[in-house]
C-alpha positions in Angstrom: -35.2 -42.7 -115.8 -31.8 -40.8 -115.9 -33.7 -37.7 -114.1 -34.8 -39.9 -111.5 -31.5 -41.0 -110.6 -30.0 -37.7 -110.3 -33.0 -36.5 -107.9 -32.0 -39.6 -105.8 -28.1 -38.7 -105.7 -29.2 -34.9 -105.0 -31.2 -36.3 -102.4 -28.5 -38.6 -100.5 -26.0 -35.8 -100.8 -28.4 -33.7 -99.0 -28.8 -35.9 -96.5 -25.1 -36.3 -96.3 -24.4 -32.8 -95.8 -27.3 -32.4 -93.2 -25.9 -35.7 -91.3 -22.6 -34.0 -91.2 -23.8 -30.5 -89.9 -26.5 -31.8 -87.6 -24.5 -34.5 -86.4 -20.4 -34.8 -86.8 -19.6 -31.1 -86.2 -21.4 -31.0 -83.0 -19.7 -34.2 -81.8 -16.1 -32.5 -82.6 -17.2 -29.3 -80.9 -18.4 -30.8 -77.8 -14.9 -33.0 -78.2 -13.2 -29.6 -78.7 -15.1 -28.1 -75.8 -14.4 -30.9 -73.2 -10.4 -30.1 -74.3 -10.7 -26.7 -73.8 -12.7 -27.1 -70.5 -10.0 -28.8 -68.5 -7.4 -25.8 -69.7 -10.0 -23.4 -68.5 -10.3 -25.0 -65.6 -6.6 -25.0 -65.0 -6.8 -21.2 -65.9 -9.9 -20.5 -63.1 -7.3 -22.0 -60.4 -4.4 -19.8 -61.5 -7.0 -16.7 -61.2 -8.4 -18.0 -58.3 -4.7 -18.1 -56.9 -3.8 -14.8 -58.1 -6.9 -13.6 -56.1 -5.7 -15.2 -52.8 -7.9 -18.1 -52.5 -6.1 -20.4 -50.4 -4.9 -23.6 -52.0 -5.4 -27.2 -50.6 -2.5 -28.9 -49.6 -1.8 -32.5 -47.9 -2.6 -33.1 -44.8 0.5 -33.3 -41.9 1.7 -36.9 -42.0 3.0 -36.5 -38.3 0.2 -35.2 -35.6 1.0 -32.4 -33.5 0.9 -33.2 -29.7 0.5 -29.9 -27.6 -0.1 -31.2 -23.7 2.9 -32.0 -21.2 3.2 -35.7 -20.4 2.5 -36.1 -16.7 5.7 -37.1 -14.8 5.7 -40.3 -13.1 7.0 -41.2 -9.8 8.0 -44.4 -8.5 5.7 -46.6 -5.9 8.9 -47.8 -3.9 10.2 -45.1 -2.3 14.1 -45.4 -1.3 16.9 -43.4 -0.1 18.7 -42.2 -3.4 22.0 -41.9 -2.0 21.6 -45.2 -0.2 22.0 -47.1 2.9 24.7 -47.9 5.2 25.5 -51.5 4.7 25.4 -52.2 8.6 22.5 -50.6 9.8 18.6 -50.0 9.2 17.4 -49.9 5.8 13.7 -49.0 4.9 11.9 -48.3 1.9 8.4 -47.1 1.8 5.7 -48.8 -0.5 2.3 -47.2 -1.7 -0.2 -48.6 -4.0 -3.8 -49.3 -4.7 -3.1 -52.7 -4.0 -0.2 -54.0 -2.4 1.3 -57.7 -2.2 2.5 -59.5 0.7 6.1 -59.5 -0.4 9.1 -57.6 -1.5 12.3 -58.4 -3.5 16.0 -57.2 -3.3 17.5 -57.5 -6.2 20.9 -57.1 -7.2 21.1 -54.0 -10.0 24.3 -55.7 -12.0 23.2 -59.9 -11.8 19.3 -59.0 -11.8 19.5 -61.7 -9.0 17.0 -61.6 -6.3 19.1 -61.3 -2.8 16.8 -60.7 -0.1 12.9 -61.5 0.3 10.6 -60.2 2.8 7.3 -59.5 4.3 6.0 -55.6 3.7 5.3 -54.2 7.3 2.7 -51.7 9.2 0.2 -51.9 6.0 -2.3 -48.8 6.4 -4.9 -47.7 4.2 -5.4 -44.0 3.7 -9.5 -43.6 3.1 -8.9 -40.3 2.1 -6.5 -41.0 -0.8 -7.5 -44.8 -1.2 -4.0 -45.6 -1.1 -1.9 -48.2 0.9 1.1 -47.8 2.4 3.6 -49.9 4.1 7.7 -50.4 4.9 10.2 -52.8 3.4 12.9 -53.7 6.0 16.1 -55.1 4.5 18.4 -54.8 7.4 19.5 -58.2 7.2 21.5 -57.8 4.1 24.6 -56.2 4.5 26.8 -56.7 1.5 28.0 -53.7 -0.3 26.6 -53.3 -4.0 23.9 -51.6 -6.2 20.5 -52.8 -5.6 16.8 -52.1 -6.4 13.6 -53.1 -4.6 10.3 -54.7 -6.7 7.0 -55.6 -5.4 3.9 -57.3 -7.1 1.6 -54.7 -8.3 3.4 -51.5 -7.7 6.9 -52.2 -9.7 10.3 -51.2 -8.9 12.2 -48.5 -7.1 15.2 -46.3 -8.2 18.7 -47.9 -8.0 20.6 -47.1 -4.6 23.6 -48.4 -3.4 24.6 -50.0 0.1 27.9 -48.6 1.5 29.7 -49.2 4.6 31.2 -45.8 5.0 27.9 -43.5 3.4 27.8 -41.5 6.4 31.4 -40.6 6.5 31.5 -39.8 2.8 28.3 -37.7 2.9 30.1 -35.6 6.1 33.3 -35.1 4.1 31.3 -33.7 1.0 30.0 -31.3 3.3 33.1 -30.4 4.9 34.8 -30.0 2.0 31.8 -27.4 0.6 32.5 -25.5 4.0 36.3 -25.4 3.1 35.9 -24.3 -0.1 33.4 -21.5 0.9 35.7 -20.3 3.5 38.9 -20.1 0.9 36.2 -17.9 -1.3 35.3 -15.7 1.2 31.4 -16.7 0.4 30.6 -18.6 3.8 28.0 -17.2 5.7 28.2 -16.9 9.7 25.3 -19.5 9.9 27.5 -22.1 8.3 30.2 -21.3 10.5 28.2 -21.4 13.4 27.1 -24.8 12.7 30.4 -26.2 11.4 32.2 -25.0 14.9 29.3 -26.6 17.0 29.7 -29.6 15.2 33.9 -29.6 15.9 33.1 -28.8 19.6 31.0 -31.9 19.7 32.4 -34.3 17.7 36.1 -33.4 16.7 37.1 -36.8 16.0 35.0 -36.8 12.9 36.8 -34.4 11.2 40.2 -34.8 9.1 43.5 -33.6 9.3 45.0 -34.5 5.9 48.6 -32.9 6.5 48.7 -34.7 9.9 49.7 -31.5 11.6 47.5 -32.1 14.9 44.5 -29.5 13.5 41.8 -30.2 12.1 41.9 -29.1 8.3 38.6 -27.0 8.9 39.6 -24.7 11.7 42.6 -23.9 9.9 40.2 -23.0 7.1 38.3 -20.5 9.2 41.4 -19.5 10.7 42.6 -18.1 7.1 39.0 -16.8 6.4 39.6 -15.0 9.9 42.6 -13.5 8.6 41.0 -12.3 5.6 38.0 -10.7 6.8 39.9 -9.2 9.6 39.8 -5.6 8.3 36.5 -5.7 6.7 33.3 -3.5 7.9 30.6 -6.0 8.9 27.5 -4.8 8.7 25.7 -3.6 11.9 23.1 -6.4 11.9 25.7 -9.1 11.5 27.9 -7.9 14.2 26.5 -10.2 16.7 26.9 -13.0 14.5 30.4 -12.2 13.6 30.8 -11.8 16.9 29.6 -15.2 18.3 31.8 -16.9 15.5 34.9 -15.0 16.5 34.3 -16.1 20.5 33.7 -19.7 19.8 36.6 -20.0 17.5 38.8 -18.5 19.9 37.2 -21.1 22.8 38.0 -23.9 20.2 41.1 -22.8 19.0 43.3 -21.8 22.0 45.0 -25.1 22.6 46.6 -24.8 19.5 47.6 -21.2 19.0 46.4 -19.3 22.1 48.0 -15.8 20.8 45.7 -16.1 17.9 43.0 -17.0 20.1 43.6 -14.6 22.1 43.5 -11.9 19.1 40.0 -13.3 17.8 38.5 -13.3 21.4 39.4 -9.4 21.9 38.0 -8.5 18.3 34.8 -10.0 19.1 34.4 -8.3 22.2 35.4 -5.2 20.6 33.0 -5.5 17.4 30.2 -6.8 19.9 30.6 -3.8 22.7 30.9 -1.0 19.6 27.5 -1.9 18.1 25.8 -1.9 21.7 24.0 -4.9 20.6 23.5 -5.8 24.6 20.8 -2.9 24.2 18.8 -5.4 21.8 17.3 -8.9 23.1 17.3 -11.0 20.3 18.7 -14.4 19.4 21.8 -13.6 17.4 22.6 -11.1 20.5 21.7 -14.0 23.0 24.0 -16.6 21.2 26.8 -14.0 21.1 26.4 -13.4 24.8 27.1 -17.0 25.9 30.0 -17.3 23.4 31.7 -14.5 25.1 30.4 -15.2 28.4 32.2 -18.8 28.1 35.1 -17.1 26.8 36.1 -14.2 29.1 34.0 -14.9 32.2 33.1 -11.4 32.6 30.3 -10.7 34.9 28.7 -8.0 32.5 28.1 -10.7 30.0 26.7 -13.1 32.5 23.9 -10.4 33.5 22.9 -9.8 30.1 22.2 -13.3 29.8 20.1 -13.7 32.7 18.2 -10.9 31.5 16.7 -13.2 28.9 15.1 -15.7 31.5 11.9 -13.9 31.7 11.7 -14.5 28.0 12.7 -18.3 28.1 9.8 -18.6 31.0 6.8 -17.7 28.2 8.9 -19.2 25.2 9.4 -22.5 25.6 9.4 -23.2 22.0 12.5 -20.8 21.7 14.3 -24.7 20.5 13.1 -23.7 16.9 15.2 -20.6 16.6 18.8 -21.4 16.0 20.2 -18.6 17.6 18.5 -19.4 20.9 18.7 -23.3 20.5 22.9 -22.5 20.2 23.1 -20.4 22.6 21.7 -22.4 25.4 23.7 -25.4 24.3 26.9 -23.2 25.0 25.1 -21.8 28.5 24.8 -25.3 29.2 28.7 -26.6 28.5 30.4 -23.5 30.1 32.2 -24.0 33.2 31.8 -20.5 34.4 29.2 -19.5 36.8 25.5 -19.8 35.8 22.1 -19.4 36.6 20.9 -22.8 37.5 16.8 -22.0 37.1 17.9 -20.7 33.5 19.6 -24.2 32.8 16.5 -25.9 34.2 14.2 -24.2 31.7 17.0 -25.2 29.0 17.1 -28.7 30.1 13.3 -29.1 30.1 12.7 -27.3 27.0 15.5 -29.8 24.9 13.8 -33.0 26.5 10.5 -32.2 26.2 11.0 -31.1 22.6 12.8 -34.8 22.1 10.2 -36.3 23.3 7.5 -34.5 21.2 9.3 -34.9 17.7 10.1 -38.5 19.1 6.4 -39.3 19.1 5.4 -37.3 15.8 8.2 -38.0 13.7 6.2 -41.3 11.9 3.6 -38.7 10.9 6.2 -36.2 10.0 7.8 -38.3 7.3 4.8 -40.6 6.2 5.1 -41.7 2.5 1.6 -40.8 2.0 0.8 -38.6 4.6 3.6 -36.7 5.6 2.8 -33.5 7.7 5.7 -31.3 8.1 7.1 -27.9 6.6 9.5 -29.1 4.2 13.4 -29.7 4.2 14.1 -27.1 6.9 11.5 -27.8 9.5 12.7 -31.7 9.4 16.7 -30.5 9.5 15.3 -28.1 12.5 14.1 -31.0 14.5 17.0 -33.2 13.5 19.3 -30.3 15.1 16.9 -30.5 18.5 17.3 -34.3 18.8 20.8 -33.9 18.2 20.7 -31.2 21.3 19.0 -33.2 23.3 21.5 -36.9 22.4 24.1 -34.3 23.5 22.9 -33.0 27.0 21.8 -36.4 27.9 25.0 -37.9 26.8 23.4 -40.8 25.0 22.2 -41.5 20.7 18.4 -42.4 21.5 17.5 -40.1 19.1 19.9 -41.5 16.3 17.4 -43.7 14.6 15.0 -41.0 14.2 17.5 -38.5 12.6 18.6 -41.4 10.4 14.8 -41.9 9.4 14.7 -37.9 8.7 18.0 -38.3 6.5 16.3 -41.2 4.3 13.2 -39.2 4.0 14.7 -35.7 2.7 16.9 -38.0 0.4 14.3 -39.5 -1.5 11.9 -41.2 0.6 9.0 -39.0 0.3 5.8 -39.0 -2.0 7.8 -37.2 -5.0 11.2 -38.9 -4.7 12.9 -35.6 -4.1 16.6 -35.6 -2.9 16.7 -32.6 -0.9 20.4 -33.0 -0.4 21.3 -33.2 -3.9 19.2 -30.3 -5.1 20.6 -27.9 -2.5 22.5 -26.0 -4.3 24.6 -24.1 -1.4 27.0 -24.9 1.8 24.6 -28.0 2.8 25.9 -26.9 6.5 22.3 -27.8 7.9 23.2 -31.6 7.6 26.8 -31.3 9.4 25.6 -31.9 13.0 23.3 -34.9 12.1 25.9 -36.3 9.9 28.8 -35.8 12.7 26.6 -37.7 15.2 26.0 -40.7 12.9 29.4 -40.8 12.0 30.5 -40.6 15.3 28.1 -43.2 16.4 28.8 -45.6 13.6 32.7 -45.6 14.7 31.9 -46.6 18.1 29.7 -49.3 16.9 32.9 -51.0 15.2 
């Protein structure tokens, strides 16, 4: 009995030991392995890093946008400088769809002060765009405004200002005066300024009230400072033209100084033998020297250009020929009547040509022109035609050119504001607009 009991106990202990070896120990080892496995995997990551395996990092919270946002342009195009309060005022409107009406809004109070109907509505099939004009000439109160239209939005803010052209004209004069003082003025700038003074002397300021326009005094100082300079040979004709024209205009203020300028002009031109070359600069110099001196030799050289003008009726697009023709027409010296007739006919013809085509030149959707300089050249031709006919029939067209150049174009570019040089190309146009404005008061 006892022996049987001991055998059973040994069997139990053996079973227990087998259970521990076969069940418990493997569980403990598995747990240890799992724990070691976590550490092992961490170690593997470090080893991978040491072998230059890239680490995974978090994604960026801000997306990278690598494209240019297209520039947006308004669909109501206005003159960024504004409009003369008592004068013509038109904006251009374009869009896939247009309403019937427009609103003029006070930019300060946001109140609609004027409404009107869109005019001259056209459809461009090639671009699929409508265009029209908003005319608000009836509203004459000075202030800051913008235009609104259904479907197309609003315009940039602009001013209505009574003295607008006087201010712009004054800006260009100040630029010219500064360029004279700095000795950076170009002969082309001086030619335009002297021509504008010859035609519209009343538009120029005399701040010191000494009876001589400020701009003429600045040119006189420039001439004194440049009296001894060596003029490049290709500029001698242009320099002679400036001196001769200045002497003609300045003789009533200081006859002795004007005479000295004329003598130098003759010497510079004759010594350069420029009379042997027939080009625009030499022609202009000859006309200025002839008007100021009356010398036969200059007159004969001018008449030598007749054949050229007979075969080139488009000479008006070259400044030297255009300015020279205007001087020849205005001289009191003996002239060739046939040559004067050629000049008159060419100017009147060109005025009519530009007048008939200007709307297409500056159309807000399909403008056909060769840039700002092209339009300024046409404005100069119109100014000349106005002057010789002694009326202002082309003033409205010049005003429309100015509005287009100042922002009423498809890209709303203000060519006047973006010009970094002296803006003398605008001078005669502005002088004429200022003079007409004064006469209307």
